[in-house]
MARZA-626037 format. One line per field, with one value per residue: residue in three letters; x, y, z negated of N, C-alpha, C in turn. Coordinates in steps of 0.1 Angstrom, whole numbers. Example, Ala and Ser with C-alpha at 12.3 -4.5 7.8 and 13.67 -1.06 7.14 Angstrom:
2
aa	c(Ala, Ser) .
nX	c(132, 128) .
nY	c(-57, -22) .
nZ	c(-78, -71) .
caX	c(123, 137) .
caY	c(-45, -11) .
caZ	c(-78, -71) .
cX	c(132, 129) .
cY	c(-33, 0) .
cZ	c(-78, -79) .
***
This chain:
117
aa	c(Met, Gly, Trp, Phe, Ser, Lys, Lys, Asp, Ala, Gly, Phe, Phe, Leu, Ala, Thr, Val, Val, Pro, Thr, Gly, Glu, Gly, Ala, Arg, Val, Asp, Arg, Phe, Leu, Gly, Ile, Val, Asn, Gly, Glu, Ala, Ile, Ile, Gly, Ala, Asn, Ile, Phe, Arg, Asp, Leu, Phe, Ser, Ser, Val, Arg, Asp, Val, Val, Gly, Gly, Arg, Ala, Gly, Gly, Tyr, Glu, Arg, Ala, Leu, Ser, Gly, Ala, Arg, Asp, Ala, Ala, Leu, Asp, Asp, Met, Met, Ala, Ala, Ala, Lys, Glu, Leu, Gly, Ala, Asp, Gly, Ile, Val, Gly, Ile, Asp, Phe, Asp, Tyr, Glu, Val, Leu, Gly, Glu, Ala, Asn, Gly, Met, Met, Met, Val, Ala, Val, Ser, Gly, Thr, Ala, Val, Lys, Met, Ala) .
nX	c(-581, -564, -558, -584, -616, -646, -661, -659, -678, -700, -685, -676, -666, -647, -632, -608, -600, -609, -619, -622, -600, -585, -606, -636, -660, -694, -718, -725, -741, -749, -744, -735, -737, -725, -729, -716, -718, -699, -697, -679, -669, -667, -647, -631, -623, -609, -587, -576, -568, -547, -529, -523, -507, -485, -478, -481, -504, -540, -557, -585, -600, -590, -600, -628, -631, -623, -644, -666, -659, -660, -687, -699, -689, -702, -729, -728, -722, -745, -764, -755, -758, -786, -792, -785, -759, -726, -703, -682, -667, -642, -641, -644, -634, -644, -638, -653, -655, -681, -689, -670, -675, -692, -680, -684, -680, -680, -680, -680, -686, -683, -691, -692, -716, -714, -721, -706, -689) .
nY	c(-897, -903, -906, -902, -888, -890, -867, -855, -843, -865, -888, -922, -952, -977, -1007, -1034, -1045, -1065, -1057, -1030, -1016, -989, -973, -964, -986, -987, -1002, -1034, -1040, -1059, -1083, -1072, -1071, -1070, -1074, -1078, -1085, -1091, -1093, -1107, -1093, -1097, -1081, -1073, -1099, -1107, -1088, -1095, -1121, -1117, -1104, -1126, -1140, -1123, -1111, -1090, -1066, -1070, -1045, -1038, -1058, -1054, -1028, -1033, -1052, -1036, -1017, -1034, -1042, -1017, -1012, -1033, -1027, -1002, -1010, -1026, -1006, -990, -1008, -1010, -984, -983, -997, -979, -976, -962, -972, -999, -1029, -1055, -1062, -1083, -1096, -1114, -1133, -1148, -1170, -1175, -1201, -1215, -1213, -1191, -1167, -1150, -1130, -1128, -1104, -1104, -1089, -1085, -1076, -1063, -1043, -1013, -991, -962, -950) .
nZ	c(-1007, -987, -952, -943, -950, -967, -969, -945, -917, -901, -907, -906, -918, -904, -905, -903, -926, -952, -978, -976, -984, -1001, -998, -1015, -1022, -1027, -1024, -1009, -980, -962, -934, -902, -866, -832, -797, -764, -730, -702, -667, -640, -609, -573, -561, -583, -591, -568, -567, -592, -587, -569, -586, -602, -586, -578, -602, -631, -646, -649, -642, -637, -650, -676, -681, -680, -701, -722, -722, -728, -753, -767, -764, -778, -804, -808, -808, -832, -851, -849, -859, -885, -894, -893, -916, -935, -940, -944, -935, -923, -932, -930, -902, -874, -844, -815, -786, -758, -731, -709, -695, -670, -642, -637, -644, -666, -695, -731, -756, -790, -821, -856, -890, -924, -935, -954, -982, -991, -1020) .
caX	c(-583, -554, -560, -598, -624, -660, -667, -659, -691, -700, -676, -680, -655, -647, -619, -607, -596, -621, -625, -622, -589, -582, -619, -644, -673, -705, -727, -724, -755, -751, -736, -740, -729, -728, -724, -716, -714, -694, -696, -668, -674, -659, -635, -622, -617, -599, -574, -570, -561, -534, -521, -519, -496, -474, -475, -486, -517, -552, -563, -599, -604, -587, -610, -641, -630, -623, -658, -674, -655, -666, -702, -702, -687, -713, -741, -727, -723, -759, -771, -751, -765, -800, -793, -781, -744, -717, -690, -682, -655, -640, -645, -638, -637, -644, -640, -657, -658, -694, -689, -659, -679, -699, -671, -690, -672, -688, -673, -688, -680, -692, -685, -701, -721, -713, -724, -694, -691) .
caY	c(-909, -906, -901, -900, -883, -892, -854, -850, -845, -877, -898, -936, -960, -990, -1013, -1049, -1048, -1071, -1050, -1015, -1011, -975, -966, -969, -992, -987, -1014, -1042, -1040, -1071, -1085, -1066, -1075, -1064, -1083, -1073, -1095, -1085, -1102, -1104, -1091, -1102, -1072, -1075, -1112, -1107, -1082, -1103, -1133, -1112, -1102, -1139, -1144, -1113, -1107, -1077, -1066, -1069, -1033, -1039, -1066, -1047, -1017, -1039, -1057, -1024, -1011, -1043, -1041, -1005, -1013, -1042, -1019, -992, -1018, -1030, -994, -986, -1017, -1007, -971, -985, -1002, -968, -977, -952, -979, -1014, -1035, -1068, -1063, -1094, -1096, -1127, -1132, -1161, -1172, -1182, -1209, -1212, -1210, -1179, -1155, -1141, -1130, -1121, -1098, -1103, -1082, -1086, -1070, -1061, -1029, -1009, -978, -957, -943) .
caZ	c(-1000, -976, -939, -940, -961, -966, -968, -931, -910, -892, -912, -906, -919, -897, -907, -903, -940, -958, -989, -974, -993, -1000, -998, -1026, -1017, -1038, -1022, -997, -975, -954, -922, -890, -855, -819, -786, -750, -720, -689, -655, -630, -595, -563, -559, -595, -590, -557, -571, -603, -581, -563, -597, -607, -577, -578, -615, -635, -654, -642, -648, -636, -661, -689, -683, -682, -714, -732, -722, -735, -768, -772, -764, -790, -816, -809, -813, -846, -859, -849, -868, -899, -897, -896, -930, -944, -942, -939, -932, -921, -936, -926, -888, -867, -829, -809, -771, -753, -717, -708, -683, -661, -629, -635, -646, -676, -708, -741, -767, -802, -832, -868, -902, -935, -937, -968, -986, -998, -1033) .
cX	c(-574, -559, -574, -605, -638, -667, -667, -673, -690, -690, -682, -668, -657, -633, -619, -604, -609, -627, -626, -611, -586, -595, -627, -658, -683, -713, -724, -738, -758, -743, -743, -731, -733, -722, -725, -711, -710, -694, -685, -675, -663, -646, -625, -615, -606, -586, -568, -562, -547, -525, -515, -507, -484, -470, -481, -499, -529, -560, -578, -605, -602, -597, -624, -642, -630, -637, -667, -671, -661, -681, -706, -700, -698, -726, -740, -728, -737, -767, -768, -758, -780, -802, -789, -767, -737, -703, -692, -668, -654, -644, -637, -643, -635, -646, -642, -659, -671, -695, -678, -663, -685, -692, -677, -681, -680, -678, -683, -680, -689, -684, -696, -704, -720, -717, -712, -698, -688) .
cY	c(-911, -899, -898, -894, -884, -878, -849, -853, -857, -888, -912, -944, -973, -996, -1028, -1054, -1053, -1064, -1035, -1009, -997, -967, -972, -973, -992, -999, -1021, -1044, -1052, -1072, -1079, -1071, -1068, -1073, -1075, -1084, -1088, -1097, -1098, -1101, -1095, -1094, -1073, -1089, -1113, -1100, -1089, -1115, -1128, -1109, -1115, -1143, -1136, -1109, -1093, -1078, -1064, -1057, -1033, -1047, -1060, -1036, -1023, -1045, -1046, -1018, -1020, -1043, -1028, -1006, -1022, -1035, -1008, -998, -1021, -1018, -989, -995, -1014, -994, -973, -991, -991, -968, -965, -959, -993, -1019, -1049, -1071, -1075, -1094, -1110, -1126, -1146, -1160, -1180, -1189, -1205, -1208, -1197, -1166, -1145, -1141, -1123, -1116, -1097, -1097, -1083, -1080, -1069, -1046, -1025, -994, -973, -950, -928) .
cZ	c(-988, -963, -935, -952, -958, -964, -954, -924, -900, -895, -912, -907, -912, -897, -907, -917, -947, -970, -987, -982, -990, -1000, -1010, -1021, -1029, -1037, -1009, -992, -966, -941, -910, -878, -842, -808, -773, -741, -707, -679, -646, -617, -585, -561, -571, -594, -579, -561, -583, -597, -575, -575, -603, -599, -578, -592, -618, -643, -645, -647, -648, -648, -675, -692, -687, -697, -725, -733, -730, -750, -774, -774, -776, -803, -818, -814, -827, -855, -860, -859, -882, -903, -900, -910, -940, -947, -937, -937, -929, -924, -931, -911, -882, -853, -824, -794, -766, -738, -716, -695, -673, -647, -627, -638, -656, -689, -718, -752, -779, -813, -844, -880, -913, -936, -952, -970, -995, -1010, -1031) .
***
């Protein structure tokens, strides 16, 4: 099976490929998802505003967004495991700003839970 093996302890396939190409899917168990919402804080906003003026990357926001993405993925994988899945195919990420004034951002992730052959 290439770079991964279902025989590895703790193996869990997670891929954006819709069909799990390269892996043998036995059953499709249903759609699973996970969400995480992050809020901005005054210090992160302040340093981000400075970055807007002088240029560069807003590291505080990047770290917060990365943490939210990981939390959403963890939630989705937990939901898939509750269904008895050992993989998720067709993963899709979505990022939304929840109101311009409140500085909240949502990371949503969804995919199809599968049982591998």
